[in-house]
N, C-alpha and C positions, 0 to 999 in steps of 0.2 A: 569759459563756463557759462551756461545759462544763468540769467539773473535769478537769484533765489530769494528775492524780496517776498514779503509775506502775502499770502492769499487771504482776502477778507471774505468771510462767509456771506455777510449781507450784500457786499458789493457784487459777488459772483451771482447770487440768486436774483438780485435786482436786475442785473444785466441780462440774464437769461430770460427772466419773466417778461422784461420789456422788449425783448428781441434786439437789444443793443449788441448782444453777443449770443452765442449758442453753447449748449452743453458740449457739442462736438469740439468747438474752438477751445473751450476750457480743457477738455480732455487732451487735445493735441499739445497744449502748453504744459499740462501736468506731465504727460509722457516725456517731454523734453527735460523737465525739471528732474524727474525720477532718473532718467538716464544719466544726466549730469552728476547727480549726487551719488550714483552707484560707484563713481570713481573715487569717492571719499570714503564711504562706509556702507557697502551693500548689506552688511550684517544687521542693519536695523530691520530688515524684512525676513520673514520666514517663507511667505508665498505672496505672489502678486498676480493681479488680473492680467491676462494676456492682452496686448494692445488691441487686437481686433475685437476681443470681448468687451474691453473698456469702451471702444468707439461705438459698438453696438448698443451698449447700455446708455451711452450719451445720446445716441439718435432716438432711443425710446423716450428719454426725458424731453427732448425737443418736440417729439410728436405729442406728448401730453400737453406741453405748453401751447402748441399750435392748436390743439383741440379745445383750448380755453381754460385749462386748469391753471390755477396760481399755486405754485409749489414753493413753500418757504425755504427749501434748500435746493432749489432747481440747479442741477448740474454741479453741486458742491462736492469735490472729491474729499474722501475721508479715509482713515485707516482704523482698523480694529485690532486690539490686542489678541494674540493667538491663543487665548483661553475662552474666547467668545465665539459661539457657533455662527458661521456665515455659510449659507449654501453655496456650493461651487468651490469652496476651499476646504482643505483638511483643517481640523483642529488638532494641534499638537501639544499645547501647554509647554512648548519647548522640550518635549520628550519624544523622540521618534518612535520609541517602543509603545507609546501610549496613543499615537495618532489614529484618528478615525475621520470618516467623511460624514458630516451630519446630514440628516434628511430634511431638517428644517432650520431656519435661522432663529437666533435669539429674538425675543420680543422687541428689544431695543433696536435691533437691526431692521426688523419689519417696519417699525415706526419711522426710522430714518429713510428707508426706501420709499415709503408712501409719501414722504415729504420731498422726494426728488434727489436725495443725496446718493452718491455712488461710492461704494467701498472699493478702493483700488488695491487693497492688500491687507495681509495679516502681519502684525509686527512682532518682533522678538521680545522676549521677557525673561526675567529670572524664572527658572523652571518651576512649574506649578505655582507661580506667583509667590515664591518664597524667597524674599530678599528685598532690600531697598537700594540695590547697587547696580544691577544690570550686568553683572559679571558671571552669572551662573546659568549659562546656556550653551549647549553643544553647537548652536548655530552661530556662535561668535559673540563678541562683546560690543554692543553699541556704546559709543563714547559721547561725551558731552559735545554738543554741536559748536560750542564756543572755545573749547580747548580739548583737543583730542587726547591729551594725556590724562584727562580726568574722567571719572565715572559719569554716566548719564543720569544716574539714579534709577531705581527700580521699584517694584518689579516691572512697571510699565515703561521700560526703557526705550524700545523702538518707537512706541507711540509718541513719546515726548520729543524725540529727535525728529520724527517725521514732520511735526508741526514747527519745531524750532528752525528747521532747515528750509521752511517754506514750501514743502512738498505737497501738503494737503491743507485744507481749511481748518480741519479739526481732527482729533483722534480720540477713540475710546480707550480708556485704561480700566483698571480695577483697583480697589483699595480695601485692604484688610487691616494693615498696620501703618499705612502711609504711602502706599504705592502709587496713588493718584496725586499726591502732593509733593513728595520729595523730588521726583523728576521734573515737576513744574518749576520748583524753586531753582534747581541747578541750571535749567535751560531758559530762564527769563519768561516763563509762561504763567498763565492762569490755569489752575487745576481745581476743578469743582468736584467735591465729594458730597453727594446728596445724603439726606437722612436715610437710614436703613429702610428698605421697602418702598421708597419713593419711586425708584426706577426698578423695573423687574430684573431679577437675576436669573430668570428662566433662560436656559441655553448657555449658562456660564459654568465652566469647570470650577468647582468650589475649591477655595483654599481653606477657609473656615466658613461653612455654609451659613451659620447664624450671624456672621459679622460682615460678609462680603458686600461690597457696593460696586456697581459699575460707575465709572467716572468719565470726565471729558477734559481734554487739554485744548485750550484756545489761546488766542493772543489777547483777547479782550473779555471783560466781564459780561458785556451785553451779548457777545457770542455764546458764552456759557449759558446765559439766561435763555437765549433762543433755543439751544439744544434741550434745555430742561423743559421748556414749553412743549416741545415735540415728544420727548421721551417719557416724561413723568406721567404716571397713571396706574391704576389698578390692573393687575394681570391675574385673572382667576386661576390660571394654570401654575402660578408660582406661589407655593405655600407661604413664602416670606414676604410677598407683596401685601401692601396695605392700602386702604382707601386714601386718596390724595387729600392732604390737609396743608393749608398754608397759614402758619401761625405768625402774626405780625408782632415783632418785638422792637423796642427802641434800641438805639445804640448810643445812649448818652453816657454810659459808664463802661469803660473798656478795661478788662482785667488783663494784667501782665504778671509774669512770674516775679516773685521777690528777687531783688538783685542778688542776694546771697545764694539763691537756688538756681541761678542761670548757669548753664554749662556751655562752654565754648570749645572745649577740647584743644586748647592752645591757639585758637583762631581769633586773633584780635580784630581782624577786619570784620568778621561776623558780628562781634560785640559792638563795634563802632556803628555798623549799618543798622543794627537793631535799636541802638540808642537814638539814631537819627529817625528811624521809623516811629519810635515812641514820641519824639518831638512833634512829628507830623500828626500823629493820633491825638496828641494833647490839644491841638488846635481844633479838633472836632468834638472832643468829649473829655470827661473826667477820667484820669488814669487811676486805676485801683490796683495796688499790688496784692497778689493772692498767694496763699500757701500751696505749693505744688505737691505736698506729701501724699494726699489721697489719690491724686492723678497719677503720680509715679508708682504708687503701690498697684493701682489698677493696671498700668502699663506692663508691669512685671508679670502679671497673670498670663499675658499673651504667649510668651516664650519660656517663662520659668514656672508656669502653672499648667493646669489641665487642658487648656485650649490647644496645646501641642497635639493632644490626642485627636482633636477635630481635624487638624491638618493630616495626621497619619491616616485617618479614616478615608480621606479623599484619594489616597494613593495606596490603600491597604493591599490591593492585589499585587501591585508592583513590588511593594516592600516584602511581601511574602514569597513571590515567585520569581522576580527578576530584579533584585535590589541593585545590581550593577548598572541597570538602565537609568538609575537616578543619579543626578549630579552628586558628587561626593559631599560637598558642603550641605546641599539640601538634605541629603540622607542623614548626615550627622545632626542636623537641626531637628528633623521630623521623626526619625526612628525611635527615639525615647518615648514618643507618644503611645506606642503600642503597649508599653508596660504600665501606663497610668490606670489606676483602678477606678471603679465607679465611686468608691468612697472619696477618693481625691477629687474626682469631678464634682460631686455634689458639694463638697466642702468649698471648692472654688466658686461654684454658683452662689452659695450662701454668702461668701465673702464679697463677691462682685455686687450682690444686691445691697449689702451694707455700704460698700464704697459708692455705689450709684446714689444712694440716699444722701450721702455726704456731698457728693458732687452736685446733685440737684439743688442743694442749699446755696451753692455758689451763685445761682441765678437770682437770689434775693439781694445780692451785693453788687453784681455786675450784669450787664446786658449781653455783652459779647466778650469773648477772649481774643487776644491778639498775641500769638506766640511766634517765636522764630519757627520757621518750617524745619530747619535743621540748625545745629550749632556750628557745623563745619562741612567741608567736603574733602574728598580724597582722590589721589591719583589711582588709576587702574592698578598700577604695580603695587601700591600700598594695600589695596583691597585683596589682591591675590595673595599677598604675604600674610595678612591677618583677616581672613574673610568673615569670621563670626564677630570678633570683638569690635571691629570698625563698623560693620553693619549695625550692630546694636547701638553704637553712638548716634547713628543717623536717625534712629527711631525714638530718641529721647523725648522729643516734643510731639510725636505723632501716635504712638502705640495705644494710647488710652482712648482715642476719640470714638472708634467704632464700638468698643466694649461698653461705652457709656451712651451710645446712640446719640451722637451729636452731628450736626451739619457743619461742613467746613469748606472754605475756599482758600487756596494758596494763591498769593499774588506776588509779583516782583517787588523787591525793596532795595535794589541796588546791585552793583557788580563788584566782585573782588578784583584785585589787580591782575589776577590770572585769567580774567574774562568770564569765569563761572558766575552763575547767578546766586544771589542771596534773596530769600523770600520770607514773608511772614504769612501766617495762616490765621484767618478770622474764623472763629468757632462759635456756634450758637447751639441752643438746645434742639432736640428733635423737632422737625417740621418748621424750623425758622429759616428755611433755605432762601426764600426771597429776601428776607430781611438781611441775612448774611451777605448775599450778593450785593444788595444795596449799600451796605456798610463798606464792602470792598471797593465799589465804585467811588464812594465818597473819599476813601483813603487815597486811591490812585489819583483822583482829581486834585487832592491837596498836596500830594507828594512831589509832583512835578519832576518825576524821574527822567534822567536822560535816556535816549534810545539805547537798546542793548548794543554791546560792542560788535564788531564784524564777526561773521562766522569763521571758524577755523576750517578751511577747506583743504589745507595741505599739511596740517600738523605743525605749522610754523609757530604755534603758540606754546610749544614745549620749551619755554625760555624763562629767563630770570631778569627782573628789573633791578638795577643797582644804582644807588645814589652815591655820587662822589662829591667831595667837599673841598679838596685841596689840589695836590699835585697831579691828579688825574683829570682835572678840568680841561676843557678844550684850550689848546695852546700852552698848556702847562707841561713841565718836564716829563711826567709819566703818562701823558695821554696816549702815547703809542701802545701802552699795554692794553688799551681798549681797542684801538683801531686795528691792531694786529690780530685781534680775535673777532673782527667783523661786528663789533658792537654797534648798535644803531642808537642814535641820539633820539630820546623820547621827548625831552623838553627841560626847560629851566623851571625850578620849583623852589618853594620854601618849606622848611620843616615846620611841624607844629611848634608852638612857642614854649617848648619844654626842653631846650637844649642850650648848652654853653659851648663855645668854641675857643680852643687854646692853640697857640703856636708852640709846638714842642721844642724843647731846648736841644741843641747839638744834633739836629737831624739834617741829613744831606741826601737829596735836596730837602729844603725846608718843608715840613709836613704839619698838618693840623691834627688836633685831637677833638673829636666831637663827643660830648658827654651829656647824657640825659640828666636833667635837673628840674626840680619843681619850680625854681625861680629863673628859668631860662628865657630864651627869646627865639624868634624865628630866624633860621640861618639859611642862606641861599645855597642851593645844591643844583647839580645837573643829574638827570636820570638817563641811564643807558640800558639797552636791552640786548642780551646775548643768549645763545642757546646754552642748555644745561652743561654740556661738555666743556664749552669755553669758559663758563662761569667756574666750573670746578678747577680748571687749570689756573684761573686767575686767583682763586682763593688760596691755593697752596703757596703762592708767591707773596702773600701779604705778610710783612715782617712784624714781629712783636715790637713794641707793645700795642700795635694796632690789631684790629680783628674785624671780621665781617659779622654784623648782627642785623637787627631789624630796626629800621628808621621810620617814624611816622611823619607823613607829610601834612601840610596845613589843611588839606581837605579830609584828613582822617584815614586815607589809604596808607598802606604800609608797603615798603620795598626793602630789599636788602641794602645795606650800606655800611660805611666805615664807622666803627666805634672804637673806643680806646680803653685799655686797662688802666686802673688807678695809677700805676707807676708812670704812665705817660705824662702825668701832670707835674712831676717833679721838675721844678725850675721852669715850668711852662708859663707863657704870658697869656692872660685872659684877654681875648680879643672879641668877645661876644658883641660888644657895643658896635663893632664895625659891620656886623651883619653878614659877613662872608669872607672867604679867603681872598677873593680878588681885591677887595678893599684893603686887606692887610698887605698884599704884595704891592699895590699901588702906593701905599703909604711909604714904602721903602725902608 
């Protein structure tokens, strides 16, 4: 497969402007990347530029450079979410019955074209940008670039994967409830959501017209800033555009949710990674715990309040005349909006104004907020089984931001053991976009995060990591139960220092019991990886009083592993001081 390493926006533009390369050469490489990744998940695209048309557009960029123009995005390939108008492409909003061919491009597209960027295609999305998951499209389900069993995040699903897979230098998304931030987190990207009105939404199919923002996915914060420099500006044809303001704020006091209000939905890895992010942030600024109550009440207005009516208005004709053309889950979410009264709407507006006044007071105590982008992630199969409830969980930390007109940038903050990304979002008041981006750069510089894990190009990451502590260790009597299932050795590790190890009485072959304890120690383990089916067959063979639970390793990541019921300790010898099972066996 063609190398899918990242494309750098600045490196591409510099090479083309300096004549070290050409836009045509970049186009040829991009076409090879696109063809290669089509074998993995072509469903990230709804439409793409024909190769001959792409090469013609690239030749036009080269001609501009040859004529003496310096183009800040010379030859840079990008993707646009398919609810943004781009001439030459249909706009579908992931609904074939809605599709039309625009006569003009969105303002943001025109600005990118003027800068020398080339739109190579329109990306898939949750239909009508309603969802945070990427599973609500008749064009297929884009999946997480790092683990194809998991959701990409939405609604800007295809855009995030196109960048994560190294197919384009950047991609445009949109954000009403978190659609430009959640997919960034899951795919180890930067997702910049500007203040409302900073970027024109002219030529955007509305989800909630008063809240919508066009966003960008990049690999680096300075790339997001570059795109902002090009796109930001007043558009007199967009009624919601506003004059450009850059408000400088400090980032000496960083607000985080009170610990008792943080929601992880059973995902202990996310909790650990967020705690680690706070440690990094504490080296930059004072950490201030804040009360989430007014922000969460605001968030509930989006889907449990009258703003559902605004979503319904955007698809009113289809709801009335062709409801079956709408995705079933999207229809279930939006259809109640047609019954919301003007009285309910105005009451909602009044309550939002009161909540905004409370939220604005936050900025007297903190400069910037640093929230988890999401509390967890889910497999595609899980989302299909519970599409509304699990989607709502993903919006816990994002849904209030646009209602309160805040600027936000989602940045990577680590990887889960399944390869999917965890991220934090830095949030500031309206028009603090440059300052928020600066805070994000400072965080990433201080965090020293490892590179993202390898891309999942063949679905091989639909697997489980298992820690073994005793008879299943290499060269031990039950190791064959792993090798017979083609388990792969990941490495030798130690647990967190919160376990005690026992040698069970009267077990043949001799077996250990690993027990979580507040006065424990680090215990040596080996970690193996096997596919889900093999893991399932392994688990059913584990005899009581042993069981498979979750074990925390010394670096804070979690894997599946052997644990023990209390009865396993009857007559057992405490061998914690030996540090591991091999030392016990060697003792004889």
